[in-house]
gemmi code that builds the backbone of each chain (N, CA, C; Angstrom):
import gemmi

chains = {
    "A": [
        ("MET", (15.606, 18.521, 8.581), (14.967, 17.433, 7.831), (13.460, 17.404, 8.155)),
        ("PRO", (12.603, 17.404, 7.150), (11.162, 17.374, 7.454), (10.754, 16.050, 8.101)),
        ("GLN", (9.591, 16.124, 8.811), (9.141, 14.935, 9.555), (8.862, 13.743, 8.642)),
        ("THR", (8.326, 14.049, 7.430), (7.975, 12.941, 6.533), (9.225, 12.159, 6.132)),
        ("ALA", (10.343, 12.897, 5.925), (11.589, 12.220, 5.558), (12.053, 11.324, 6.706)),
        ("ILE", (11.911, 11.820, 7.941), (12.309, 11.006, 9.097), (11.458, 9.732, 9.150)),
        ("LEU", (10.142, 9.899, 8.929), (9.249, 8.731, 8.945), (9.622, 7.739, 7.845)),
        ("ARG", (9.921, 8.296, 6.652), (10.266, 7.416, 5.527), (11.540, 6.613, 5.822)),
        ("TYR", (12.542, 7.315, 6.374), (13.792, 6.611, 6.692), (13.575, 5.592, 7.808)),
        ("THR", (12.675, 5.910, 8.749), (12.377, 4.950, 9.825), (11.765, 3.681, 9.230)),
        ("VAL", (10.802, 3.872, 8.306), (10.161, 2.707, 7.676), (11.188, 1.909, 6.884)),
        ("LEU", (12.058, 2.626, 6.141), (13.100, 1.932, 5.376), (14.005, 1.138, 6.323)),
        ("GLY", (14.372, 1.757, 7.447), (15.207, 1.078, 8.435), (14.533, -0.175, 8.961)),
        ("LEU", (13.230, -0.089, 9.227), (12.495, -1.255, 9.738), (12.441, -2.385, 8.703)),
        ("VAL", (12.282, -2.001, 7.417), (12.245, -3.022, 6.359), (13.608, -3.701, 6.257)),
        ("VAL", (14.679, -2.896, 6.330), (16.030, -3.471, 6.267), (16.267, -4.376, 7.473)),
        ("LEU", (15.797, -3.936, 8.645), (15.928, -4.741, 9.868), (15.173, -6.066, 9.715)),
        ("ALA", (13.962, -5.992, 9.153), (13.162, -7.215, 8.939), (13.900, -8.154, 7.992)),
        ("ALA", (14.547, -7.573, 6.957), (15.294, -8.399, 6.004), (16.487, -9.063, 6.710)),
        ("LEU", (17.154, -8.325, 7.604), (18.294, -8.896, 8.330), (17.834, -10.014, 9.264)),
        ("VAL", (16.697, -9.792, 9.932), (16.147, -10.818, 10.830), (15.795, -12.069, 10.023)),
        ("ALA", (15.158, -11.843, 8.846), (14.766, -12.972, 7.993), (16.013, -13.733, 7.545)),
        ("PHE", (17.055, -13.004, 7.191), (18.297, -13.645, 6.742), (18.934, -14.421, 7.899)),
        ("GLY", (18.962, -13.800, 9.079), (19.528, -14.468, 10.263), (18.808, -15.762, 10.564)),
        ("SER", (17.473, -15.720, 10.480), (16.670, -16.914, 10.735), (16.943, -17.986, 9.676)),
        ("TRP", (17.074, -17.512, 8.419), (17.287, -18.439, 7.309), (18.628, -19.185, 7.423)),
        ("VAL", (19.700, -18.458, 7.797), (21.021, -19.121, 7.863), (21.057, -20.194, 8.952)),
        ("VAL", (20.303, -19.982, 10.024), (20.275, -21.001, 11.084), (19.416, -22.183, 10.640)),
        ("ARG", (18.271, -21.878, 10.040), (17.348, -22.902, 9.573), (18.000, -23.831, 8.541)),
        ("ARG", (18.750, -23.219, 7.637), (19.361, -24.003, 6.558), (20.724, -24.585, 6.946)),
        ("ARG", (21.064, -24.476, 8.222), (22.327, -25.028, 8.748), (23.552, -24.422, 8.083)),
        ("ARG", (23.402, -23.176, 7.574), (24.607, -22.489, 7.077), (25.442, -22.085, 8.291)),
        ("VAL", (24.738, -21.905, 9.412), (25.386, -21.661, 10.702), (24.813, -22.707, 11.646)),
        ("SER", (25.675, -23.340, 12.420), (25.186, -24.380, 13.329), (24.239, -23.769, 14.367)),
        ("PRO", (23.040, -24.341, 14.520), (22.097, -23.766, 15.490), (22.545, -23.939, 16.941)),
        ("PHE", (23.573, -24.787, 17.149), (24.006, -25.059, 18.526), (25.273, -24.294, 18.898)),
        ("GLY", (25.898, -23.630, 17.907), (27.093, -22.827, 18.190), (26.708, -21.503, 18.847)),
        ("VAL", (27.733, -20.727, 19.200), (27.473, -19.445, 19.874), (26.701, -18.498, 18.942)),
        ("LEU", (27.184, -18.408, 17.679), (26.525, -17.504, 16.717), (25.092, -17.956, 16.427)),
        ("GLY", (24.942, -19.280, 16.235), (23.619, -19.831, 15.930), (22.637, -19.568, 17.050)),
        ("ARG", (23.088, -19.783, 18.290), (22.192, -19.563, 19.433), (21.829, -18.086, 19.569)),
        ("ALA", (22.839, -17.240, 19.335), (22.582, -15.789, 19.419), (21.568, -15.375, 18.344)),
        ("LEU", (21.769, -15.899, 17.122), (20.846, -15.556, 16.022), (19.431, -16.035, 16.327)),
        ("ARG", (19.343, -17.257, 16.882), (18.005, -17.780, 17.208), (17.348, -16.955, 18.299)),
        ("ALA", (18.152, -16.555, 19.285), (17.587, -15.760, 20.385), (17.073, -14.421, 19.878)),
        ("ILE", (17.769, -13.861, 18.856), (17.347, -12.548, 18.331), (16.159, -12.697, 17.375)),
        ("THR", (16.248, -13.692, 16.477), (15.260, -13.753, 15.389), (13.973, -14.503, 15.760)),
        ("ASP", (14.084, -15.505, 16.643), (12.895, -16.323, 16.951), (11.700, -15.512, 17.473)),
        ("PRO", (11.910, -14.576, 18.416), (10.728, -13.828, 18.900), (10.007, -13.048, 17.807)),
        ("VAL", (10.720, -12.708, 16.729), (10.084, -11.947, 15.637), (9.505, -12.889, 14.589)),
        ("VAL", (10.266, -13.929, 14.249), (9.857, -14.802, 13.139), (8.797, -15.815, 13.567)),
        ("LYS", (8.892, -16.303, 14.810), (7.973, -17.377, 15.258), (6.490, -16.994, 15.163)),
        ("PRO", (6.083, -15.788, 15.612), (4.645, -15.439, 15.482), (4.169, -15.439, 14.030)),
        ("VAL", (5.032, -14.951, 13.121), (4.669, -14.951, 11.694), (4.541, -16.395, 11.217)),
        ("GLU", (5.481, -17.230, 11.671), (5.490, -18.630, 11.268), (4.222, -19.348, 11.740)),
        ("ARG", (3.831, -19.082, 13.002), (2.622, -19.731, 13.542), (1.396, -19.370, 12.712)),
        ("ARG", (1.289, -18.060, 12.421), (0.128, -17.592, 11.648), (0.132, -18.195, 10.247)),
        ("LEU", (1.340, -18.259, 9.661), (1.486, -18.802, 8.300), (1.053, -20.258, 8.260)),
        ("VAL", (1.469, -21.040, 9.274), (1.105, -22.464, 9.330), (-0.404, -22.603, 9.493)),
        ("ARG", (-0.994, -21.728, 10.341), (-2.445, -21.780, 10.554), (-3.198, -21.507, 9.245)),
        ("MET", (-2.569, -20.662, 8.387), (-3.234, -20.328, 7.121), (-2.878, -21.320, 6.015)),
        ("GLY", (-2.133, -22.364, 6.370), (-1.795, -23.390, 5.396), (-0.560, -23.085, 4.573)),
        ("GLY", (0.256, -22.149, 5.037), (1.475, -21.787, 4.300), (2.672, -22.617, 4.714)),
        ("ASN", (3.785, -22.351, 4.066), (5.019, -23.063, 4.359), (5.803, -22.291, 5.435)),
        ("PRO", (6.126, -22.921, 6.582), (6.794, -22.181, 7.664), (8.171, -21.636, 7.284)),
        ("THR", (8.825, -22.256, 6.288), (10.157, -21.756, 5.900), (10.060, -20.404, 5.180)),
        ("HIS", (8.848, -20.001, 4.779), (8.672, -18.711, 4.093), (8.404, -17.563, 5.070)),
        ("ALA", (8.452, -17.872, 6.384), (8.079, -16.854, 7.384), (8.944, -15.589, 7.257)),
        ("GLY", (10.249, -15.765, 7.031), (11.150, -14.607, 6.916), (10.758, -13.706, 5.760)),
        ("GLY", (10.478, -14.325, 4.609), (10.072, -13.556, 3.424), (8.788, -12.780, 3.676)),
        ("TRP", (7.812, -13.467, 4.293), (6.545, -12.787, 4.588), (6.735, -11.681, 5.608)),
        ("LEU", (7.706, -11.874, 6.527), (7.979, -10.813, 7.515), (8.423, -9.531, 6.798)),
        ("VAL", (9.300, -9.692, 5.791), (9.776, -8.533, 5.020), (8.605, -7.877, 4.281)),
        ("VAL", (7.790, -8.710, 3.637), (6.662, -8.180, 2.856), (5.665, -7.463, 3.772)),
        ("ILE", (5.350, -8.092, 4.917), (4.377, -7.488, 5.847), (4.910, -6.161, 6.374)),
        ("THR", (6.215, -6.135, 6.723), (6.803, -4.885, 7.236), (6.721, -3.781, 6.183)),
        ("ALA", (7.040, -4.127, 4.930), (7.017, -3.119, 3.862), (5.592, -2.605, 3.632)),
        ("VAL", (4.630, -3.522, 3.568), (3.236, -3.110, 3.314), (2.718, -2.262, 4.478)),
        ("ALA", (3.001, -2.710, 5.728), (2.551, -1.947, 6.899), (3.208, -0.560, 6.898)),
        ("GLY", (4.478, -0.508, 6.491), (5.182, 0.774, 6.436), (4.552, 1.716, 5.422)),
        ("ILE", (4.200, 1.173, 4.249), (3.581, 2.006, 3.205), (2.215, 2.520, 3.686)),
        ("VAL", (1.439, 1.623, 4.318), (0.120, 2.036, 4.826), (0.288, 3.118, 5.894)),
        ("PHE", (1.264, 2.914, 6.784), (1.515, 3.894, 7.845), (1.915, 5.250, 7.261)),
        ("LEU", (2.819, 5.225, 6.252), (3.259, 6.484, 5.635), (2.090, 7.193, 4.946)),
        ("SER", (1.244, 6.405, 4.261), (0.087, 7.001, 3.572), (-0.851, 7.642, 4.586)),
        ("LEU", (-1.117, 6.911, 5.688), (-2.025, 7.442, 6.709), (-1.447, 8.706, 7.348)),
        ("ALA", (-0.129, 8.666, 7.631), (0.512, 9.838, 8.253), (0.417, 11.039, 7.306)),
        ("GLY", (0.683, 10.792, 6.009), (0.599, 11.867, 5.012), (-0.810, 12.421, 4.931)),
        ("TRP", (-1.804, 11.511, 4.974), (-3.211, 11.915, 4.890), (-3.585, 12.769, 6.099)),
        ("PHE", (-3.128, 12.345, 7.302), (-3.433, 13.100, 8.522), (-2.840, 14.500, 8.459)),
        ("VAL", (-1.571, 14.575, 8.023), (-0.891, 15.882, 7.976), (-1.601, 16.799, 6.977)),
        ("THR", (-1.911, 16.266, 5.776), (-2.578, 17.084, 4.747), (-3.951, 17.539, 5.232)),
        ("THR", (-4.705, 16.614, 5.853), (-6.050, 16.970, 6.339), (-5.962, 18.050, 7.414)),
        ("PHE", (-4.999, 17.875, 8.323), (-4.844, 18.857, 9.400), (-4.529, 20.237, 8.811)),
        ("GLN", (-3.601, 20.255, 7.840), (-3.225, 21.542, 7.228), (-4.415, 22.175, 6.510)),
        ("THR", (-5.184, 21.330, 5.780), (-6.337, 21.846, 5.038), (-7.391, 22.397, 5.991)),
        ("VAL", (-7.681, 21.636, 7.063), (-8.699, 22.077, 8.023), (-8.238, 23.363, 8.713)),
        ("TYR", (-6.965, 23.432, 9.034), (-6.419, 24.620, 9.702), (-6.557, 25.848, 8.787)),
        ("ALA", (-6.197, 25.636, 7.492), (-6.288, 26.747, 6.529), (-7.745, 27.178, 6.353)),
        ("ALA", (-8.655, 26.178, 6.314), (-10.083, 26.495, 6.140), (-10.628, 27.228, 7.358)),
        ("ALA", (-10.214, 26.782, 8.548), (-10.720, 27.399, 9.774), (-10.268, 28.848, 9.888)),
        ("SER", (-9.060, 29.131, 9.386), (-8.574, 30.512, 9.488), (-8.982, 31.352, 8.270)),
        ("GLY", (-9.684, 30.723, 7.305), (-10.067, 31.446, 6.083), (-11.508, 31.930, 6.065)),
        ("GLY", (-12.257, 31.707, 7.143), (-13.642, 32.178, 7.200), (-14.634, 31.153, 6.692)),
        ("PRO", (-15.955, 31.520, 6.675), (-17.004, 30.551, 6.316), (-16.914, 30.035, 4.880)),
        ("ARG", (-16.493, 30.893, 3.948), (-16.386, 30.439, 2.553), (-15.382, 29.298, 2.428)),
        ("ALA", (-14.230, 29.488, 3.078), (-13.192, 28.448, 3.030), (-13.690, 27.169, 3.692)),
        ("THR", (-14.484, 27.317, 4.757), (-15.024, 26.130, 5.436), (-15.986, 25.386, 4.510)),
        ("PHE", (-16.856, 26.132, 3.807), (-17.778, 25.490, 2.854), (-17.006, 24.795, 1.733)),
        ("ALA", (-15.953, 25.482, 1.263), (-15.133, 24.895, 0.199), (-14.506, 23.591, 0.679)),
        ("LEU", (-14.073, 23.587, 1.930), (-13.466, 22.377, 2.499), (-14.501, 21.251, 2.582)),
        ("ILE", (-15.723, 21.604, 3.026), (-16.778, 20.584, 3.153), (-17.083, 19.979, 1.772)),
        ("ILE", (-17.170, 20.862, 0.748), (-17.454, 20.379, -0.613), (-16.330, 19.452, -1.076)),
        ("ASP", (-15.089, 19.891, -0.826), (-13.935, 19.106, -1.268), (-13.888, 17.752, -0.560)),
        ("LEU", (-14.150, 17.760, 0.753), (-14.123, 16.494, 1.511), (-15.222, 15.553, 1.022)),
        ("ALA", (-16.431, 16.113, 0.804), (-17.549, 15.286, 0.328), (-17.187, 14.673, -1.033)),
        ("TYR", (-16.573, 15.488, -1.905), (-16.172, 14.999, -3.225), (-15.180, 13.844, -3.091)),
        ("ARG", (-14.167, 14.043, -2.216), (-13.153, 12.997, -2.053), (-13.765, 11.694, -1.542)),
        ("ILE", (-14.656, 11.804, -0.554), (-15.276, 10.599, 0.020), (-16.101, 9.873, -1.048)),
        ("LEU", (-16.880, 10.642, -1.821), (-17.712, 10.018, -2.866), (-16.844, 9.392, -3.955)),
        ("PHE", (-15.737, 10.074, -4.290), (-14.833, 9.564, -5.327), (-14.242, 8.222, -4.886)),
        ("VAL", (-13.773, 8.170, -3.624), (-13.197, 6.919, -3.099), (-14.269, 5.831, -3.072)),
        ("ALA", (-15.505, 6.200, -2.664), (-16.598, 5.213, -2.624), (-16.877, 4.663, -4.021)),
        ("LEU", (-16.808, 5.529, -5.044), (-17.023, 5.062, -6.423), (-15.922, 4.092, -6.844)),
        ("ILE", (-14.675, 4.427, -6.483), (-13.566, 3.539, -6.840), (-13.714, 2.192, -6.129)),
        ("VAL", (-14.088, 2.236, -4.837), (-14.291, 0.987, -4.081), (-15.379, 0.150, -4.756)),
        ("ARG", (-16.463, 0.809, -5.161), (-17.583, 0.140, -5.819), (-17.131, -0.567, -7.106)),
        ("VAL", (-16.336, 0.153, -7.915), (-15.885, -0.411, -9.195), (-14.921, -1.572, -8.953)),
        ("VAL", (-13.914, -1.349, -8.089), (-12.898, -2.389, -7.864), (-13.538, -3.621, -7.214)),
        ("ALA", (-14.461, -3.400, -6.264), (-15.117, -4.533, -5.599), (-15.914, -5.356, -6.610)),
        ("ALA", (-16.518, -4.679, -7.590), (-17.308, -5.408, -8.603), (-16.408, -6.341, -9.421)),
        ("TRP", (-15.150, -5.937, -9.636), (-14.221, -6.812, -10.374), (-13.984, -8.119, -9.621)),
        ("PHE", (-14.053, -8.034, -8.261), (-13.802, -9.226, -7.444), (-15.102, -9.914, -7.022)),
        ("GLY", (-16.186, -9.565, -7.689), (-17.461, -10.246, -7.427), (-18.130, -9.838, -6.130)),
        ("MET", (-17.780, -8.652, -5.603), (-18.431, -8.192, -4.365), (-19.368, -7.039, -4.718)),
        ("PHE", (-20.649, -7.211, -4.417), (-21.628, -6.204, -4.796), (-22.335, -5.662, -3.558)),
        ("ARG", (-23.532, -5.076, -3.751), (-24.182, -4.329, -2.658), (-24.537, -5.188, -1.450)),
        ("TYR", (-24.617, -6.506, -1.607), (-24.990, -7.337, -0.459), (-23.789, -7.824, 0.338)),
        ("SER", (-22.580, -7.389, -0.074), (-21.398, -7.680, 0.736), (-21.355, -6.656, 1.887)),
        ("ARG", (-21.060, -7.149, 3.095), (-21.101, -6.283, 4.285), (-20.131, -5.106, 4.165)),
        ("TRP", (-18.960, -5.348, 3.556), (-17.909, -4.322, 3.499), (-18.141, -3.307, 2.387)),
        ("ILE", (-18.850, -3.726, 1.348), (-18.993, -2.876, 0.168), (-20.290, -2.068, 0.212)),
        ("ARG", (-21.240, -2.537, 1.038), (-22.546, -1.880, 1.087), (-22.467, -0.368, 1.334)),
        ("PRO", (-21.605, 0.120, 2.274), (-21.531, 1.575, 2.484), (-21.193, 2.348, 1.208)),
        ("ALA", (-20.322, 1.771, 0.369), (-19.947, 2.445, -0.886), (-21.172, 2.588, -1.793)),
        ("TYR", (-22.037, 1.565, -1.807), (-23.258, 1.623, -2.631), (-24.237, 2.644, -2.057)),
        ("ILE", (-24.374, 2.627, -0.705), (-25.315, 3.568, -0.074), (-24.894, 5.011, -0.389)),
        ("LEU", (-23.573, 5.258, -0.348), (-23.073, 6.619, -0.579), (-23.238, 7.076, -2.029)),
        ("THR", (-23.166, 6.130, -2.967), (-23.086, 6.539, -4.372), (-24.306, 6.202, -5.224)),
        ("ASP", (-25.260, 5.441, -4.670), (-26.437, 5.047, -5.455), (-27.199, 6.254, -6.017)),
        ("TRP", (-27.301, 7.325, -5.226), (-28.076, 8.505, -5.645), (-27.546, 9.133, -6.932)),
        ("ILE", (-26.256, 8.906, -7.230), (-25.729, 9.482, -8.476), (-25.534, 8.418, -9.564)),
        ("VAL", (-25.165, 7.195, -9.161), (-24.879, 6.159, -10.171), (-26.169, 5.645, -10.821)),
        ("GLU", (-27.209, 5.446, -10.011), (-28.438, 4.856, -10.564), (-29.098, 5.737, -11.639)),
        ("PRO", (-29.276, 7.060, -11.407), (-29.829, 7.893, -12.499), (-28.942, 7.910, -13.736)),
        ("VAL", (-27.608, 7.909, -13.516), (-26.680, 7.910, -14.663), (-26.822, 6.606, -15.438)),
        ("ARG", (-27.008, 5.483, -14.699), (-27.122, 4.170, -15.356), (-28.337, 4.129, -16.281)),
        ("ARG", (-29.408, 4.850, -15.916), (-30.608, 4.847, -16.751), (-30.357, 5.562, -18.081)),
        ("ILE", (-29.362, 6.472, -18.086), (-29.072, 7.250, -19.303), (-27.948, 6.598, -20.123)),
        ("VAL", (-26.877, 6.185, -19.418), (-25.706, 5.627, -20.127), (-25.934, 4.131, -20.378)),
        ("PRO", (-25.905, 3.687, -21.638), (-26.149, 2.265, -21.907), (-24.911, 1.412, -21.600)),
        ("LEU", (-25.125, 0.107, -21.440), (-24.009, -0.826, -21.262), (-23.265, -0.948, -22.588)),
        ("VAL", (-21.917, -0.972, -22.534), (-21.119, -1.189, -23.756), (-20.554, -2.598, -23.634)),
        ("GLY", (-21.196, -3.555, -24.285), (-20.804, -4.965, -24.120), (-21.050, -5.359, -22.674)),
        ("ALA", (-19.960, -5.837, -22.015), (-20.111, -6.210, -20.599), (-19.710, -5.056, -19.678)),
        ("PHE", (-19.339, -3.928, -20.284), (-18.822, -2.833, -19.460), (-19.904, -1.825, -19.089)),
        ("ASP", (-19.891, -1.466, -17.809), (-20.829, -0.479, -17.306), (-20.037, 0.803, -17.015)),
        ("PHE", (-20.258, 1.812, -17.825), (-19.474, 3.048, -17.679), (-20.133, 4.065, -16.746)),
        ("SER", (-21.276, 3.672, -16.130), (-21.978, 4.670, -15.308), (-21.154, 5.191, -14.123)),
        ("PRO", (-20.344, 4.362, -13.438), (-19.520, 4.942, -12.367), (-18.513, 5.976, -12.883)),
        ("VAL", (-17.967, 5.739, -14.089), (-17.001, 6.692, -14.663), (-17.706, 8.009, -14.978)),
        ("VAL", (-18.902, 7.905, -15.578), (-19.674, 9.113, -15.888), (-20.046, 9.830, -14.588)),
        ("ALA", (-20.399, 9.029, -13.547), (-20.733, 9.626, -12.247), (-19.540, 10.396, -11.688)),
        ("MET", (-18.333, 9.850, -11.882), (-17.118, 10.547, -11.423), (-16.971, 11.891, -12.132)),
        ("ILE", (-17.207, 11.889, -13.446), (-17.089, 13.127, -14.223), (-18.136, 14.143, -13.749)),
        ("VAL", (-19.364, 13.658, -13.542), (-20.446, 14.548, -13.077), (-20.089, 15.142, -11.716)),
        ("LEU", (-19.580, 14.285, -10.821), (-19.193, 14.760, -9.487), (-18.115, 15.830, -9.574)),
        ("SER", (-17.130, 15.577, -10.439), (-16.019, 16.519, -10.594), (-16.531, 17.875, -11.111)),
        ("LEU", (-17.452, 17.808, -12.086), (-18.037, 19.051, -12.639), (-18.813, 19.798, -11.561)),
        ("LEU", (-19.599, 19.032, -10.791), (-20.408, 19.615, -9.710), (-19.510, 20.320, -8.694)),
        ("ARG", (-18.408, 19.676, -8.372), (-17.461, 20.259, -7.410), (-16.885, 21.568, -7.950)),
        ("GLN", (-16.494, 21.522, -9.248), (-15.921, 22.723, -9.871), (-16.924, 23.881, -9.846)),
        ("ILE", (-18.175, 23.570, -10.210), (-19.215, 24.610, -10.264), (-19.424, 25.209, -8.875)),
        ("LEU", (-19.545, 24.318, -7.863), (-19.798, 24.807, -6.498), (-18.620, 25.616, -5.970)),
        ("LEU", (-17.401, 25.141, -6.255), (-16.215, 25.853, -5.769), (-16.080, 27.221, -6.439)),
        ("SER", (-16.352, 27.261, -7.762), (-16.222, 28.559, -8.458), (-17.334, 29.514, -8.012)),
        ("ALA", (-18.536, 28.963, -7.688), (-19.614, 29.815, -7.179), (-19.235, 30.396, -5.819)),
        ("LEU", (-18.538, 29.600, -5.029), (-18.119, 30.068, -3.695), (-17.022, 31.124, -3.780)),
        ("SER", (-16.149, 31.012, -4.786), (-14.997, 31.919, -4.864), (-15.382, 33.296, -5.451)),
        ("ARG", (-16.627, 33.429, -5.966), (-17.042, 34.712, -6.545), (-17.312, 35.764, -5.468)),
    ],
    "B": [
        ("MET", (8.387, -20.531, -4.261), (7.118, -19.804, -4.213), (7.265, -18.480, -4.958)),
        ("ARG", (6.622, -18.416, -6.116), (6.853, -17.272, -7.011), (6.298, -15.964, -6.481)),
        ("LEU", (5.123, -16.026, -5.841), (4.495, -14.793, -5.352), (5.394, -14.104, -4.337)),
        ("LEU", (5.870, -14.871, -3.366), (6.717, -14.306, -2.314), (8.022, -13.764, -2.911)),
        ("LYS", (8.592, -14.532, -3.842), (9.844, -14.097, -4.488), (9.607, -12.794, -5.261)),
        ("ALA", (8.473, -12.726, -5.941), (8.157, -11.510, -6.707), (7.950, -10.319, -5.782)),
        ("LEU", (7.259, -10.532, -4.658), (7.003, -9.426, -3.719), (8.306, -8.913, -3.114)),
        ("VAL", (9.161, -9.853, -2.697), (10.440, -9.445, -2.098), (11.296, -8.732, -3.148)),
        ("SER", (11.306, -9.243, -4.385), (12.072, -8.591, -5.455), (11.541, -7.183, -5.710)),
        ("PHE", (10.218, -7.049, -5.663), (9.603, -5.731, -5.868), (10.051, -4.748, -4.777)),
        ("ILE", (10.083, -5.222, -3.537), (10.489, -4.356, -2.417), (11.955, -3.946, -2.580)),
        ("VAL", (12.812, -4.926, -2.887), (14.240, -4.615, -3.065), (14.407, -3.663, -4.248)),
        ("GLY", (13.677, -3.910, -5.324), (13.723, -3.030, -6.498), (13.290, -1.615, -6.157)),
        ("THR", (12.252, -1.500, -5.346), (11.765, -0.165, -4.959), (12.825, 0.596, -4.162)),
        ("VAL", (13.460, -0.113, -3.215), (14.510, 0.532, -2.407), (15.675, 0.932, -3.314)),
        ("ALA", (16.094, 0.018, -4.207), (17.204, 0.322, -5.119), (16.818, 1.470, -6.064)),
        ("GLY", (15.563, 1.484, -6.492), (15.087, 2.557, -7.371), (15.117, 3.914, -6.680)),
        ("ALA", (14.717, 3.924, -5.404), (14.745, 5.180, -4.637), (16.173, 5.686, -4.507)),
        ("LEU", (17.084, 4.741, -4.256), (18.510, 5.093, -4.124), (19.052, 5.617, -5.460)),
        ("GLY", (18.716, 4.892, -6.541), (19.185, 5.292, -7.877), (18.634, 6.644, -8.278)),
        ("SER", (17.377, 6.904, -7.925), (16.771, 8.187, -8.289), (17.419, 9.345, -7.518)),
        ("LYS", (17.802, 9.057, -6.263), (18.472, 10.082, -5.449), (19.861, 10.389, -6.033)),
        ("LEU", (20.542, 9.344, -6.518), (21.917, 9.530, -7.000), (21.974, 10.016, -8.449)),
        ("PHE", (21.119, 9.435, -9.325), (21.256, 9.704, -10.768), (20.000, 10.259, -11.432)),
        ("GLY", (19.004, 10.651, -10.662), (17.797, 11.216, -11.259), (16.787, 10.164, -11.680)),
        ("PRO", (15.774, 10.558, -12.479), (14.681, 9.634, -12.832), (15.144, 8.369, -13.553)),
        ("PHE", (16.102, 8.520, -14.494), (16.586, 7.328, -15.209), (17.294, 6.378, -14.259)),
        ("GLY", (18.043, 6.962, -13.326), (18.705, 6.161, -12.291), (17.680, 5.396, -11.478)),
        ("GLY", (16.528, 6.033, -11.232), (15.463, 5.382, -10.476), (14.940, 4.152, -11.205)),
        ("VAL", (14.664, 4.336, -12.504), (14.133, 3.211, -13.297), (15.165, 2.089, -13.375)),
        ("LEU", (16.413, 2.486, -13.691), (17.472, 1.470, -13.813), (17.714, 0.777, -12.475)),
        ("GLY", (17.704, 1.569, -11.394), (17.906, 1.010, -10.055), (16.823, 0.007, -9.714)),
        ("PHE", (15.572, 0.362, -10.062), (14.453, -0.541, -9.774), (14.635, -1.869, -10.510)),
        ("ILE", (14.939, -1.767, -11.822), (15.077, -3.001, -12.625), (16.255, -3.828, -12.112)),
        ("ALA", (17.406, -3.134, -11.900), (18.604, -3.856, -11.458), (18.376, -4.486, -10.082)),
        ("GLY", (17.774, -3.728, -9.168), (17.533, -4.240, -7.817), (16.603, -5.438, -7.828)),
        ("ALA", (15.520, -5.332, -8.598), (14.538, -6.420, -8.649), (15.165, -7.674, -9.260)),
        ("LEU", (15.915, -7.471, -10.371), (16.544, -8.635, -11.015), (17.576, -9.278, -10.093)),
        ("ALA", (18.369, -8.421, -9.418), (19.402, -8.947, -8.507), (18.746, -9.735, -7.375)),
        ("ALA", (17.657, -9.182, -6.817), (16.982, -9.865, -5.707), (16.415, -11.205, -6.166)),
        ("TRP", (15.816, -11.210, -7.364), (15.236, -12.451, -7.905), (16.340, -13.501, -8.087)),
        ("TRP", (17.468, -13.040, -8.660), (18.594, -13.957, -8.928), (19.161, -14.524, -7.624)),
        ("VAL", (19.366, -13.661, -6.633), (19.925, -14.114, -5.346), (18.960, -15.104, -4.687)),
        ("ALA", (17.641, -14.781, -4.709), (16.650, -15.667, -4.088), (16.648, -17.033, -4.774)),
        ("GLN", (16.823, -17.005, -6.092), (16.848, -18.249, -6.871), (18.094, -19.063, -6.532)),
        ("ARG", (19.218, -18.373, -6.517), (20.514, -19.035, -6.352), (20.671, -19.600, -4.939)),
        ("MET", (20.220, -18.819, -3.943), (20.375, -19.264, -2.555), (19.191, -20.124, -2.105)),
        ("ALA", (18.226, -20.300, -2.988), (17.012, -21.083, -2.667), (16.370, -20.576, -1.377)),
        ("PHE", (16.184, -19.248, -1.311), (15.608, -18.639, -0.101), (14.218, -19.166, 0.198)),
        ("PHE", (13.418, -19.317, -0.868), (12.004, -19.622, -0.628), (11.618, -21.017, -1.126)),
        ("ASP", (12.592, -21.918, -1.130), (12.273, -23.284, -1.584), (12.009, -24.196, -0.390)),
    ],
}
model = gemmi.Model(1)
for chain_id, residues in chains.items():
    chain = gemmi.Chain(chain_id)
    for i, (resn, *xyz) in enumerate(residues, 1):
        res = gemmi.Residue()
        res.name, res.seqid = resn, gemmi.SeqId(i, " ")
        for name, pos in zip(("N", "CA", "C"), xyz):
            atom = gemmi.Atom()
            atom.name, atom.element = name, gemmi.Element(name[0])
            atom.pos, atom.b_iso = gemmi.Position(*pos), 0.0
            res.add_atom(atom)
        chain.add_residue(res)
    model.add_chain(chain)
structure = gemmi.Structure()
structure.add_model(model)
structure.setup_entities()
């Protein structure tokens, strides 16, 4: 069984476990099981250490403490997806770097071009999505995306006009970047 | 709370969809997702999980 499958099943197991903990906490809370009986006490002893921290944080954020179990499931699933994505990214990057290192200087240059393209592409997407939420260059978190992409977006903006309220310059910048990458990669492969 | 119910239904639907896709292929995946999400929503509603 490949490692990724093991990781995926582990995350699935953790989500199912979180759902069971949430259910256990819920049955005691709603008095479906007496909290003072043997089963109720056992369930509280198992579920409280997991659910209580979520509940405290939820109350601090102004949420309803009875929703702690549900949020525990959601948080576990989201954290699992992020973990799987990061693990996949690490494995792919390691394989790519390894292949480039054993392929000589041309492969290394190709890797550098590809990595630069990916970083700029992600920065452009961050820039566009952040603008939808009203975060622009003066936001502390979004500023790096602007610094990375201004050199290509600003000249494109001078050429591409606004269409109503829509600014297509980041999309055009993406196309230009993709073309540039293709040209550089094909020049390297000759 | 609709947001929480929707998120939990989405997670259950995703798990059911993965199972359905493994057993019956892509159509099984889609059907599994819809059935799982609807079942989770219905159970949450009926048992008043998030009320």
